[in-house]
C-alpha positions in Angstrom: 90.2 224.0 137.8 93.3 224.1 140.1 93.5 222.9 143.3 95.5 223.6 146.0 96.2 222.3 150.1 96.0 224.2 152.4 98.1 222.9 155.9 98.2 224.4 159.2 100.4 222.3 160.9 98.8 221.4 164.2 100.3 220.1 167.2 100.1 216.6 168.5 101.5 216.3 171.4 99.3 215.8 174.7 97.7 219.9 174.6 95.9 219.1 171.5 92.5 218.6 173.0 93.2 221.6 175.7 90.4 224.4 175.2 92.3 227.3 177.0 94.1 230.0 175.3 96.3 230.7 174.3 98.3 227.6 175.8 101.1 227.6 177.8 104.6 227.7 177.1 105.6 224.4 179.7 102.8 222.0 177.9 105.2 222.0 174.4 106.9 218.6 174.5 110.2 219.0 172.1 110.0 215.4 170.9 105.8 215.5 169.9 107.0 219.0 168.5 109.4 218.0 165.9 107.2 214.9 165.1 104.5 217.6 164.3 106.5 219.8 161.8 107.9 216.3 160.3 104.4 214.8 160.2 103.2 218.8 158.9 106.1 218.6 156.0 104.7 215.0 155.3 100.9 216.1 154.4 102.3 218.2 152.1 104.5 216.0 150.1 101.2 213.8 149.8 99.1 216.3 148.8 101.8 217.0 146.1 101.5 213.7 144.9 98.2 214.0 144.5 98.1 216.5 142.4 97.6 219.6 144.0 98.5 223.3 142.4 99.6 224.9 145.4 100.8 224.0 148.9 99.6 226.8 151.4 100.0 228.0 155.0 99.3 231.0 156.8 100.7 233.2 159.7 99.1 232.5 162.8 100.2 232.9 166.3 100.2 230.9 170.2 97.7 227.6 169.3 98.2 223.9 169.1 96.6 223.8 165.9 98.5 226.6 164.0 102.3 225.7 164.1 103.3 228.5 161.6 103.8 231.8 163.7 107.0 232.4 161.3 105.6 230.6 157.7 108.7 232.1 155.7 110.8 229.9 157.7 108.8 226.6 157.4 108.0 227.3 153.7 112.0 227.5 153.1 111.7 224.2 154.7 109.3 222.7 152.6 110.8 224.3 149.5 113.8 222.2 149.6 112.0 218.8 150.8 109.6 219.3 147.7 112.3 221.4 145.3 108.8 221.3 142.4 106.2 222.3 144.4 104.4 225.5 144.0 104.6 227.3 147.5 101.9 229.8 148.8 102.0 231.7 152.0 98.1 232.9 152.6 99.0 234.8 154.1 100.9 237.4 156.7 99.2 239.2 159.4 100.5 242.6 158.1 99.1 245.1 160.6 100.9 243.6 163.1 104.3 243.7 161.1 106.8 246.3 159.8 106.1 246.1 155.7 108.5 247.3 154.5 110.7 243.9 156.0 107.5 241.9 154.9 108.5 243.2 151.6 112.4 241.8 152.2 111.0 238.7 153.8 108.9 238.0 150.7 111.6 238.9 148.3 114.6 236.6 150.0 112.2 234.0 150.3 111.5 233.5 146.3 114.9 233.8 145.7 115.5 231.1 148.2 112.6 229.3 146.5 114.1 230.0 142.7 110.8 232.3 141.7 107.9 229.2 143.0 106.2 231.9 145.6 103.1 233.6 146.2 101.9 235.1 149.1 98.9 236.5 150.9 98.6 239.8 153.0 95.9 239.8 155.5 94.2 241.8 158.6 93.9 238.8 161.0 92.0 237.6 163.0 90.4 238.5 166.3 92.9 237.1 168.5 96.2 238.0 166.4 95.5 241.4 168.1 95.5 240.5 171.8 98.6 238.6 171.5 100.4 241.7 169.6 98.4 244.5 171.2 97.4 246.2 167.8 95.1 248.1 167.9 92.5 247.1 165.7 90.4 250.7 165.3 93.4 251.5 163.3 93.7 248.1 161.4 92.2 248.9 158.4 93.4 252.3 157.5 96.7 250.7 158.7 96.3 247.6 156.5 95.6 249.5 153.1 98.3 251.7 153.8 100.7 249.1 154.4 99.5 246.6 151.2 100.5 249.9 148.9 104.0 250.2 150.8 104.9 246.5 149.7 103.8 246.8 146.2 106.0 250.1 146.2 108.7 248.3 147.8 108.5 245.9 144.4 107.6 248.1 141.9 110.3 251.3 142.9 113.3 250.5 141.2 115.4 253.3 142.9 116.0 254.1 146.5 112.3 256.3 148.0 111.4 257.6 150.5 107.3 257.1 152.4 105.2 259.7 154.5 102.2 258.0 155.2 99.7 258.1 158.3 101.2 255.3 159.8 104.8 254.6 158.2 107.4 256.9 157.6 110.4 255.9 156.3 112.9 257.5 155.0 115.1 255.7 152.5 114.0 252.4 151.0 115.7 250.0 148.9 113.9 246.3 148.3 117.7 244.4 147.7 117.4 241.6 147.3 114.8 242.1 144.3 112.4 238.8 144.1 112.8 236.4 140.9 109.7 237.0 139.3 108.9 240.8 138.7 107.7 242.9 139.5 106.5 241.1 142.2 105.2 237.2 143.1 101.4 237.4 142.8 99.6 238.9 146.1 96.5 237.7 147.7 94.2 240.2 149.7 91.4 238.4 151.6 87.8 239.4 150.9 85.8 237.6 153.6 83.7 240.9 153.5 82.8 242.9 150.1 84.5 245.8 151.1 87.8 244.1 151.6 87.3 242.6 148.1 86.5 246.1 146.8 89.8 246.9 147.8 91.6 243.8 146.3 90.2 245.0 142.8 91.6 248.4 143.2 95.1 247.2 144.1 95.0 244.5 140.8 95.7 241.5 143.2 94.3 238.4 143.4 90.9 237.6 146.0 90.8 235.0 148.3 88.0 234.1 150.3 88.0 231.4 153.1 85.3 229.4 154.4 82.1 231.9 153.8 79.0 230.3 152.3 78.7 230.3 149.0 75.9 233.2 148.9 78.4 235.2 150.9 81.5 234.5 149.0 79.4 235.5 145.4 78.9 238.9 147.2 82.2 239.6 148.0 83.7 238.2 144.2 80.5 240.9 142.6 82.2 243.5 144.5 85.9 242.5 143.5 85.3 242.5 139.3 83.3 245.9 139.9 86.0 247.6 142.1 88.7 245.6 139.5 86.4 247.4 136.3 86.8 250.6 137.9 90.6 250.4 138.0 90.2 249.3 134.7 91.4 245.6 134.5 89.1 242.2 134.5 89.6 239.7 137.0 89.4 236.1 135.5 88.3 232.8 137.5 91.7 232.3 137.9 92.6 235.8 140.3 90.0 234.1 142.6 90.7 231.2 145.4 88.2 230.0 147.4 89.4 227.9 150.9 87.2 225.4 152.6 87.4 222.7 154.9 87.4 218.9 153.3 87.5 215.5 153.8 86.8 212.7 151.5 86.5 209.0 152.6 85.5 206.2 150.3 81.9 206.4 150.9 79.5 209.4 152.3 78.6 206.7 155.5 82.6 206.5 156.1 83.1 210.2 156.2 80.1 211.1 158.1 81.2 208.4 160.6 85.1 210.0 160.7 83.7 213.6 161.2 81.0 213.0 163.8 83.0 210.5 166.1 86.1 213.6 165.9 84.2 216.5 165.8 86.0 217.9 162.6 87.0 220.2 161.6 86.5 222.4 164.5 87.2 220.3 167.7 86.6 221.8 171.0 86.6 224.9 169.4 89.2 227.2 168.9 88.2 230.4 171.4 86.1 227.9 173.8 88.4 229.1 176.8 88.6 228.6 180.2 89.4 231.7 180.6 85.8 233.9 181.1 87.3 237.2 179.5 88.8 236.0 176.6 85.2 235.2 174.5 84.5 238.8 175.4 87.9 240.2 174.6 87.9 238.7 171.5 84.0 239.8 170.7 85.0 243.5 171.1 87.8 242.8 168.8 85.8 241.6 166.1 83.8 243.9 166.7 86.2 246.7 165.9 87.7 244.8 162.9 83.6 244.7 161.7 84.0 248.6 161.9 82.1 249.2 164.7 82.8 252.3 166.6 85.1 252.2 169.3 82.9 250.6 172.3 80.0 250.0 169.7 79.4 246.2 169.6 77.5 245.7 166.4 73.8 243.5 166.7 75.0 240.2 164.7 71.4 238.8 165.3 70.1 239.6 162.1 73.5 239.2 160.3 73.2 236.6 157.0 75.1 233.0 157.9 78.1 233.4 157.1 80.0 230.1 157.1 79.8 227.7 154.2 79.5 224.1 154.7 82.8 221.9 154.5 83.1 220.0 152.1 82.3 216.1 153.4 81.6 213.2 151.7 82.8 209.8 149.0 84.6 211.6 146.1 81.9 212.1 143.9 79.9 213.8 146.5 82.4 216.3 147.4 83.0 216.6 143.4 79.2 218.1 143.3 79.5 220.0 146.0 82.7 221.5 144.8 81.4 221.9 141.3 77.9 223.6 142.9 80.5 226.1 144.8 82.4 226.8 141.9 79.4 227.6 139.8 78.0 229.8 141.9 81.0 231.7 142.6 82.9 231.9 139.5 86.2 231.0 141.0 89.1 229.0 139.9 91.0 228.1 142.2 89.8 226.0 145.0 91.9 225.6 148.3 91.3 222.6 150.2 92.4 222.4 154.4 91.5 218.8 155.2 93.3 218.3 158.2 91.0 220.7 160.6 91.6 221.9 164.4 94.2 219.8 166.4 92.9 216.8 167.8 90.8 215.7 165.1 91.8 214.5 162.3 94.9 211.6 162.6 98.1 212.1 160.5 97.3 208.8 158.9 93.0 210.2 157.9 95.1 212.9 156.7 96.9 211.4 154.4 94.4 208.9 153.5 91.9 211.5 152.7 95.0 213.2 150.2 95.8 209.9 148.8 92.4 209.6 147.8 91.6 212.7 146.3 94.8 212.4 144.1 93.3 209.4 142.5 89.7 210.8 142.1 88.7 214.4 143.4 91.9 216.2 142.0 91.9 214.6 138.5 88.2 215.7 137.7 88.4 219.1 138.5 91.8 219.8 136.9 89.5 218.5 133.3 86.8 220.5 134.6 86.1 223.6 132.4 86.9 227.4 134.3 83.5 229.1 135.5 83.2 232.4 134.3 81.4 233.9 137.0 
Protein backbone atom coordinates (compact mmCIF):
# COMPACT_ATOMS: atom_id res chain seq x y z
CA UNK A 1 0.00 0.00 0.00
CA UNK A 2 1.16 3.53 -0.74
CA UNK A 3 1.16 6.11 2.05
CA UNK A 4 0.83 9.81 1.21
CA UNK A 5 1.01 12.98 3.31
CA UNK A 6 -1.52 15.82 3.03
CA UNK A 7 -0.43 19.15 4.49
CA UNK A 8 -2.77 22.19 4.49
CA UNK A 9 0.09 24.48 5.70
CA UNK A 10 -1.59 26.22 8.63
CA UNK A 11 -0.95 29.81 9.69
CA UNK A 12 0.71 29.90 13.10
CA UNK A 13 0.25 33.57 13.93
CA UNK A 14 -1.96 35.16 16.58
CA UNK A 15 -5.18 34.51 14.60
CA UNK A 16 -4.79 30.73 14.86
CA UNK A 17 -7.65 30.47 17.36
CA UNK A 18 -9.95 33.07 15.76
CA UNK A 19 -13.31 31.64 14.70
CA UNK A 20 -14.38 34.46 12.39
CA UNK A 21 -14.52 33.66 8.68
CA UNK A 22 -13.03 35.09 6.62
CA UNK A 23 -10.08 36.31 8.70
CA UNK A 24 -9.28 39.99 8.23
CA UNK A 25 -6.12 40.76 6.26
CA UNK A 26 -5.09 43.31 8.92
CA UNK A 27 -4.53 40.40 11.33
CA UNK A 28 -1.87 38.80 9.15
CA UNK A 29 1.65 39.07 10.59
CA UNK A 30 4.20 38.75 7.79
CA UNK A 31 6.96 37.35 10.01
CA UNK A 32 4.64 34.63 11.29
CA UNK A 33 3.41 34.00 7.77
CA UNK A 34 6.95 33.39 6.54
CA UNK A 35 7.59 31.17 9.56
CA UNK A 36 4.38 29.22 8.90
CA UNK A 37 5.33 28.52 5.30
CA UNK A 38 8.84 27.45 6.33
CA UNK A 39 7.38 25.10 8.92
CA UNK A 40 5.02 23.68 6.30
CA UNK A 41 8.02 22.97 4.07
CA UNK A 42 9.84 21.37 7.01
CA UNK A 43 6.83 19.11 7.62
CA UNK A 44 6.88 18.03 3.99
CA UNK A 45 10.60 17.27 4.32
CA UNK A 46 9.94 15.24 7.47
CA UNK A 47 7.27 13.22 5.65
CA UNK A 48 9.64 12.57 2.75
CA UNK A 49 12.38 11.43 5.14
CA UNK A 50 9.80 9.18 6.82
CA UNK A 51 9.20 7.36 3.53
CA UNK A 52 5.85 8.79 2.45
CA UNK A 53 5.19 8.11 -1.23
CA UNK A 54 3.78 11.53 -2.14
CA UNK A 55 3.66 15.04 -0.67
CA UNK A 56 0.21 16.52 -1.25
CA UNK A 57 -1.45 19.92 -0.90
CA UNK A 58 -4.65 21.57 -2.11
CA UNK A 59 -6.27 24.86 -3.08
CA UNK A 60 -8.36 26.65 -0.47
CA UNK A 61 -9.11 30.31 0.18
CA UNK A 62 -9.38 32.89 3.00
CA UNK A 63 -8.32 30.49 5.74
CA UNK A 64 -5.86 30.44 8.61
CA UNK A 65 -5.94 26.65 8.34
CA UNK A 66 -4.95 26.46 4.65
CA UNK A 67 -2.20 28.79 3.41
CA UNK A 68 -2.19 27.45 -0.15
CA UNK A 69 -4.71 29.48 -2.20
CA UNK A 70 -2.17 29.28 -5.08
CA UNK A 71 -0.87 25.72 -4.66
CA UNK A 72 1.15 25.76 -7.90
CA UNK A 73 3.56 28.30 -6.39
CA UNK A 74 3.98 26.25 -3.23
CA UNK A 75 4.43 23.01 -5.20
CA UNK A 76 7.15 24.58 -7.35
CA UNK A 77 9.03 25.74 -4.24
CA UNK A 78 8.56 22.33 -2.61
CA UNK A 79 9.91 20.63 -5.71
CA UNK A 80 13.14 22.62 -5.44
CA UNK A 81 13.42 21.88 -1.72
CA UNK A 82 12.76 18.12 -2.09
CA UNK A 83 14.05 17.34 -5.59
CA UNK A 84 13.26 13.61 -5.63
CA UNK A 85 9.74 13.64 -4.14
CA UNK A 86 6.45 12.87 -5.86
CA UNK A 87 4.23 15.96 -5.46
CA UNK A 88 0.47 16.21 -5.85
CA UNK A 89 -2.01 19.08 -5.82
CA UNK A 90 -5.28 17.46 -4.73
CA UNK A 91 -6.67 19.61 -5.91
CA UNK A 92 -7.80 22.65 -7.87
CA UNK A 93 -11.32 24.03 -7.35
CA UNK A 94 -12.04 23.85 -11.06
CA UNK A 95 -15.38 25.74 -11.41
CA UNK A 96 -13.67 28.82 -9.94
CA UNK A 97 -11.13 29.02 -12.77
CA UNK A 98 -10.54 29.11 -16.50
CA UNK A 99 -9.98 25.40 -17.34
CA UNK A 100 -7.57 26.16 -20.19
CA UNK A 101 -5.42 28.21 -17.82
CA UNK A 102 -5.56 25.34 -15.31
CA UNK A 103 -4.25 22.93 -17.97
CA UNK A 104 -1.46 25.38 -18.84
CA UNK A 105 -0.48 25.77 -15.19
CA UNK A 106 -0.25 22.03 -14.65
CA UNK A 107 1.64 21.43 -17.88
CA UNK A 108 4.17 24.09 -16.88
CA UNK A 109 4.44 22.75 -13.32
CA UNK A 110 5.06 19.22 -14.59
CA UNK A 111 8.05 20.63 -16.51
CA UNK A 112 9.29 22.52 -13.43
CA UNK A 113 9.06 19.30 -11.40
CA UNK A 114 10.60 17.11 -14.11
CA UNK A 115 7.56 14.85 -14.44
CA UNK A 116 6.91 14.35 -10.70
CA UNK A 117 3.41 15.86 -10.65
CA UNK A 118 -0.03 14.42 -10.00
CA UNK A 119 -3.09 16.61 -9.65
CA UNK A 120 -6.75 16.55 -8.72
CA UNK A 121 -9.74 18.48 -10.06
CA UNK A 122 -12.44 19.26 -7.51
CA UNK A 123 -15.74 21.13 -7.36
CA UNK A 124 -14.67 22.94 -4.17
CA UNK A 125 -16.25 23.34 -0.74
CA UNK A 126 -19.23 25.62 0.01
CA UNK A 127 -17.10 28.52 1.31
CA UNK A 128 -15.17 28.54 -1.98
CA UNK A 129 -18.38 29.52 -3.77
CA UNK A 130 -19.02 32.30 -1.28
CA UNK A 131 -15.42 33.44 -1.85
CA UNK A 132 -15.50 33.80 -5.62
CA UNK A 133 -19.21 34.31 -6.22
CA UNK A 134 -19.53 31.20 -8.40
CA UNK A 135 -23.06 29.91 -9.01
CA UNK A 136 -23.33 26.65 -7.00
CA UNK A 137 -26.41 25.49 -8.93
CA UNK A 138 -24.25 25.34 -12.07
CA UNK A 139 -21.43 23.61 -10.23
CA UNK A 140 -21.79 20.00 -11.32
CA UNK A 141 -22.42 20.63 -15.02
CA UNK A 142 -19.77 23.35 -15.16
CA UNK A 143 -17.27 21.09 -13.40
CA UNK A 144 -17.89 18.10 -15.65
CA UNK A 145 -17.54 20.18 -18.82
CA UNK A 146 -14.36 21.76 -17.45
CA UNK A 147 -12.84 18.34 -16.66
CA UNK A 148 -13.51 17.18 -20.22
CA UNK A 149 -11.94 20.37 -21.54
CA UNK A 150 -8.81 20.04 -19.39
CA UNK A 151 -8.28 16.47 -20.58
CA UNK A 152 -8.87 17.54 -24.19
CA UNK A 153 -6.20 20.24 -23.75
CA UNK A 154 -3.70 17.55 -22.81
CA UNK A 155 -4.67 14.96 -25.40
CA UNK A 156 -5.26 17.06 -28.55
CA UNK A 157 -1.97 17.42 -30.49
CA UNK A 158 -3.23 20.19 -32.78
CA UNK A 159 -4.89 23.56 -32.08
CA UNK A 160 -8.64 23.15 -31.58
CA UNK A 161 -11.77 25.09 -30.69
CA UNK A 162 -14.34 24.43 -27.96
CA UNK A 163 -18.05 25.29 -28.05
CA UNK A 164 -19.64 24.09 -24.82
CA UNK A 165 -22.43 25.28 -22.58
CA UNK A 166 -20.17 27.10 -20.12
CA UNK A 167 -16.89 27.48 -22.00
CA UNK A 168 -16.19 28.74 -25.52
CA UNK A 169 -12.76 29.18 -27.06
CA UNK A 170 -11.96 29.83 -30.68
CA UNK A 171 -8.41 28.45 -30.46
CA UNK A 172 -6.69 26.31 -27.82
CA UNK A 173 -3.10 25.10 -28.11
CA UNK A 174 -1.39 23.78 -24.99
CA UNK A 175 2.26 24.83 -24.99
CA UNK A 176 4.39 23.78 -23.22
CA UNK A 177 3.06 20.24 -23.10
CA UNK A 178 3.58 18.27 -19.86
CA UNK A 179 6.55 15.95 -19.41
CA UNK A 180 4.23 13.02 -18.66
CA UNK A 181 2.28 12.00 -21.73
CA UNK A 182 -0.51 12.44 -22.41
CA UNK A 183 -0.76 14.09 -18.96
CA UNK A 184 0.02 13.54 -15.26
CA UNK A 185 -2.37 11.25 -13.41
CA UNK A 186 -5.61 13.04 -12.61
CA UNK A 187 -7.68 12.44 -9.49
CA UNK A 188 -11.39 13.35 -9.29
CA UNK A 189 -13.30 13.59 -6.03
CA UNK A 190 -15.76 10.83 -5.26
CA UNK A 191 -17.31 11.96 -2.00
CA UNK A 192 -20.72 11.15 -3.49
CA UNK A 193 -21.62 8.13 -5.67
CA UNK A 194 -22.58 10.43 -8.56
CA UNK A 195 -19.15 12.10 -8.46
CA UNK A 196 -17.49 8.69 -8.23
CA UNK A 197 -19.37 7.50 -11.31
CA UNK A 198 -18.11 10.52 -13.23
CA UNK A 199 -14.52 9.69 -12.23
CA UNK A 200 -15.04 6.17 -13.51
CA UNK A 201 -16.45 7.39 -16.82
CA UNK A 202 -13.48 9.74 -17.27
CA UNK A 203 -10.90 6.99 -16.52
CA UNK A 204 -9.41 9.07 -13.70
CA UNK A 205 -8.22 8.15 -10.22
CA UNK A 206 -10.76 8.38 -7.40
CA UNK A 207 -10.10 10.49 -4.30
CA UNK A 208 -12.34 10.46 -1.24
CA UNK A 209 -11.80 12.63 1.83
CA UNK A 210 -12.71 12.10 5.49
CA UNK A 211 -15.84 10.00 4.84
CA UNK A 212 -16.79 6.91 6.83
CA UNK A 213 -15.67 3.55 5.46
CA UNK A 214 -19.31 2.72 4.67
CA UNK A 215 -19.78 5.89 2.61
CA UNK A 216 -16.45 5.38 0.85
CA UNK A 217 -17.26 1.77 -0.01
CA UNK A 218 -20.50 2.91 -1.69
CA UNK A 219 -18.62 5.47 -3.79
CA UNK A 220 -15.96 2.93 -4.74
CA UNK A 221 -18.63 0.49 -5.89
CA UNK A 222 -20.20 3.22 -8.06
CA UNK A 223 -16.75 4.11 -9.43
CA UNK A 224 -15.95 0.53 -10.40
CA UNK A 225 -19.37 0.07 -12.01
CA UNK A 226 -19.01 3.21 -14.13
CA UNK A 227 -15.45 2.27 -15.10
CA UNK A 228 -16.64 -1.15 -16.29
CA UNK A 229 -19.30 0.53 -18.41
CA UNK A 230 -16.54 2.75 -19.88
CA UNK A 231 -14.47 -0.31 -20.75
CA UNK A 232 -11.69 -0.29 -18.16
CA UNK A 233 -10.96 -1.77 -14.73
CA UNK A 234 -9.44 0.35 -11.94
CA UNK A 235 -6.86 -1.17 -9.64
CA UNK A 236 -6.52 -0.44 -5.93
CA UNK A 237 -3.78 2.03 -6.89
CA UNK A 238 -6.45 4.18 -8.56
CA UNK A 239 -8.24 4.69 -5.22
CA UNK A 240 -7.03 7.28 -2.68
CA UNK A 241 -8.56 7.78 0.77
CA UNK A 242 -7.71 10.88 2.83
CA UNK A 243 -8.26 10.81 6.58
CA UNK A 244 -6.93 12.63 9.63
CA UNK A 245 -4.19 10.68 11.40
CA UNK A 246 -2.19 11.23 14.56
CA UNK A 247 0.29 8.70 15.94
CA UNK A 248 1.93 8.99 19.37
CA UNK A 249 4.04 6.57 21.38
CA UNK A 250 0.95 5.05 23.01
CA UNK A 251 -2.83 5.11 22.77
CA UNK A 252 -3.05 7.01 26.05
CA UNK A 253 -0.61 9.70 24.90
CA UNK A 254 -2.45 10.11 21.59
CA UNK A 255 -5.82 10.45 23.33
CA UNK A 256 -4.41 13.02 25.74
CA UNK A 257 -2.94 15.12 22.94
CA UNK A 258 -6.05 15.17 20.73
CA UNK A 259 -8.37 15.92 23.67
CA UNK A 260 -6.23 18.77 24.99
CA UNK A 261 -5.84 20.34 21.55
CA UNK A 262 -9.32 19.52 20.17
CA UNK A 263 -7.56 17.96 17.20
CA UNK A 264 -8.33 17.85 14.29
CA UNK A 265 -11.10 20.46 14.06
CA UNK A 266 -9.98 23.10 16.57
CA UNK A 267 -12.80 25.60 16.98
CA UNK A 268 -14.35 24.49 13.69
CA UNK A 269 -13.84 26.00 10.23
CA UNK A 270 -17.22 27.71 10.12
CA UNK A 271 -17.81 28.48 13.81
CA UNK A 272 -17.97 32.15 12.94
CA UNK A 273 -19.37 35.04 14.92
CA UNK A 274 -20.83 36.21 11.62
CA UNK A 275 -24.42 35.07 12.17
CA UNK A 276 -25.22 34.97 8.46
CA UNK A 277 -22.32 32.74 7.43
CA UNK A 278 -23.60 29.32 8.63
CA UNK A 279 -26.88 29.88 6.79
CA UNK A 280 -25.08 30.93 3.61
CA UNK A 281 -22.75 27.92 3.80
CA UNK A 282 -25.76 25.67 4.35
CA UNK A 283 -27.58 27.02 1.28
CA UNK A 284 -24.50 26.67 -0.89
CA UNK A 285 -23.88 23.16 0.43
CA UNK A 286 -27.46 22.22 -0.43
CA UNK A 287 -26.95 23.51 -3.97
CA UNK A 288 -23.75 21.49 -4.35
CA UNK A 289 -25.64 18.43 -3.11
CA UNK A 290 -28.15 18.85 -5.94
CA UNK A 291 -31.07 20.54 -4.18
CA UNK A 292 -33.21 22.77 -6.45
CA UNK A 293 -32.73 26.49 -6.00
CA UNK A 294 -34.52 27.68 -2.89
CA UNK A 295 -35.00 24.14 -1.50
CA UNK A 296 -32.85 22.73 1.31
CA UNK A 297 -32.68 18.93 1.70
CA UNK A 298 -33.79 17.29 4.95
CA UNK A 299 -30.51 16.07 6.45
CA UNK A 300 -32.06 14.70 9.65
CA UNK A 301 -32.19 11.16 8.26
CA UNK A 302 -28.93 11.30 6.32
CA UNK A 303 -26.44 8.51 7.07
CA UNK A 304 -23.28 9.23 9.01
CA UNK A 305 -20.84 10.61 6.45
CA UNK A 306 -17.63 11.44 8.29
CA UNK A 307 -15.32 8.73 9.51
CA UNK A 308 -13.38 8.69 12.74
CA UNK A 309 -9.77 9.87 12.46
CA UNK A 310 -6.96 7.36 12.78
CA UNK A 311 -5.63 8.01 16.31
CA UNK A 312 -3.46 6.05 18.71
CA UNK A 313 -0.16 4.31 19.11
CA UNK A 314 1.45 2.76 16.01
CA UNK A 315 -0.15 -0.68 16.34
CA UNK A 316 -3.63 0.77 16.93
CA UNK A 317 -3.45 3.12 13.95
CA UNK A 318 -2.06 0.35 11.76
CA UNK A 319 -5.07 -1.81 12.61
CA UNK A 320 -7.44 1.10 11.91
CA UNK A 321 -5.95 1.77 8.47
CA UNK A 322 -5.88 -1.92 7.56
CA UNK A 323 -9.55 -2.30 8.51
CA UNK A 324 -10.48 0.64 6.27
CA UNK A 325 -8.35 -0.69 3.43
CA UNK A 326 -10.05 -4.08 3.61
CA UNK A 327 -13.53 -2.56 3.59
CA UNK A 328 -12.83 -0.01 0.88
CA UNK A 329 -10.37 -1.81 -1.40
CA UNK A 330 -7.96 1.13 -1.49
CA UNK A 331 -4.34 1.08 -2.55
CA UNK A 332 -3.34 4.56 -1.38
CA UNK A 333 -4.01 6.17 1.99
CA UNK A 334 -3.39 9.91 2.43
CA UNK A 335 -2.81 10.99 6.01
CA UNK A 336 -3.68 14.50 7.18
CA UNK A 337 -1.71 15.03 10.38
CA UNK A 338 -1.81 18.77 11.02
CA UNK A 339 -5.51 19.44 11.57
CA UNK A 340 -6.97 22.93 11.84
CA UNK A 341 -4.98 25.97 12.90
CA UNK A 342 -4.47 26.17 16.63
CA UNK A 343 -4.43 22.41 17.23
CA UNK A 344 -1.19 20.44 16.75
CA UNK A 345 2.04 22.39 17.10
CA UNK A 346 4.77 22.12 14.48
CA UNK A 347 6.72 19.95 16.93
CA UNK A 348 3.76 17.60 17.40
CA UNK A 349 3.41 17.19 13.62
CA UNK A 350 7.10 16.47 13.00
CA UNK A 351 7.29 14.05 15.93
CA UNK A 352 4.23 12.15 14.70
CA UNK A 353 5.61 11.96 11.15
CA UNK A 354 8.94 10.62 12.42
CA UNK A 355 7.17 7.95 14.46
CA UNK A 356 5.06 6.99 11.44
CA UNK A 357 8.25 6.61 9.41
CA UNK A 358 9.69 4.25 12.01
CA UNK A 359 6.58 2.10 12.37
CA UNK A 360 3.50 2.76 10.27
CA UNK A 361 4.90 3.53 6.82
CA UNK A 362 7.15 0.46 6.42
CA UNK A 363 4.41 -1.83 7.73
CA UNK A 364 1.87 -0.48 5.24
CA UNK A 365 4.39 -0.63 2.40
CA UNK A 366 4.83 -4.34 3.17
CA UNK A 367 1.08 -5.05 3.13
CA UNK A 368 -0.46 -6.68 0.07
CA UNK A 369 -2.83 -4.27 -1.63
CA UNK A 370 -6.54 -4.95 -1.17
CA UNK A 371 -8.44 -5.67 -4.38
CA UNK A 372 -11.87 -4.45 -3.27
